[in-house]
C-alpha positions in Angstrom: 66.4 -60.2 -64.5 69.0 -62.4 -62.6 71.3 -59.7 -60.8 70.3 -56.7 -58.6 72.0 -54.2 -56.4 70.6 -51.7 -53.7 72.9 -48.9 -52.9 72.0 -46.3 -50.2 73.5 -43.1 -50.4 74.0 -40.6 -47.6 74.1 -36.9 -48.3 75.0 -34.0 -45.9 71.6 -32.3 -46.5 68.1 -33.0 -47.6 68.4 -30.4 -50.2 71.5 -32.1 -51.8 69.8 -35.3 -52.0 66.7 -33.7 -53.7 69.0 -32.0 -56.3 70.8 -35.3 -57.0 67.3 -37.2 -57.2 66.1 -34.6 -59.7 69.2 -34.7 -61.8 69.2 -38.5 -62.0 65.6 -38.8 -62.6 65.8 -38.7 -66.5 68.4 -41.4 -66.4 66.1 -43.7 -64.5 63.1 -42.9 -66.5 65.0 -44.0 -69.8 68.4 -45.9 -69.3 70.3 -46.4 -72.5 70.4 -50.2 -72.1 67.6 -52.9 -72.3 69.6 -55.0 -70.2 69.1 -53.1 -66.9 66.6 -50.9 -65.2 66.8 -48.7 -62.1 64.6 -46.8 -59.5 65.4 -44.1 -57.1 63.8 -43.3 -53.9 64.4 -40.3 -51.5 64.0 -40.5 -47.7 65.3 -37.4 -45.8 69.1 -37.2 -46.5 69.3 -40.7 -48.2 68.8 -41.8 -51.8 68.1 -45.4 -52.4 69.2 -46.7 -55.9 67.9 -50.1 -57.0 69.2 -51.7 -59.9 68.0 -54.8 -61.7 70.0 -56.3 -64.6 70.0 -59.4 -66.9 73.4 -60.3 -65.8 76.3 -59.2 -63.7 78.2 -57.4 -66.7 75.1 -55.3 -67.2 74.7 -54.8 -63.4 78.2 -53.5 -63.0 78.0 -51.1 -65.8 74.7 -49.7 -64.6 76.2 -49.4 -61.0 79.3 -47.7 -62.3 77.2 -45.3 -64.4 74.9 -44.2 -61.6 77.8 -43.8 -59.2 79.8 -41.8 -61.7 76.9 -39.6 -62.4 76.1 -39.0 -58.8 79.8 -38.2 -58.1 80.0 -35.7 -61.1 76.8 -34.0 -59.7 78.3 -33.5 -56.3 81.5 -32.4 -57.5 80.1 -29.6 -59.7 77.8 -28.4 -56.8 80.9 -28.3 -54.5 82.8 -26.4 -57.2 80.1 -23.9 -57.8 79.8 -23.3 -53.9 83.5 -22.7 -53.9 83.2 -19.9 -56.3 80.5 -18.1 -54.6 
């Protein structure tokens, strides 16, 4: 692999970080592309996302996917919180 990225995401609570970790774990285990792979680690309120890809195009696609999924998870949780 020739391109990689490390993204550290901060969450307002440890429980929110845990929820996002659990939601993204299936995507990390079996990413739909053979051109990239990812790993996730949680430390307190932080998630560290590491992505390795064969090229920058695959890296950009993987980063965009993970960030979109994370944003969607947080948005849904915020919406559900507002409803209660």
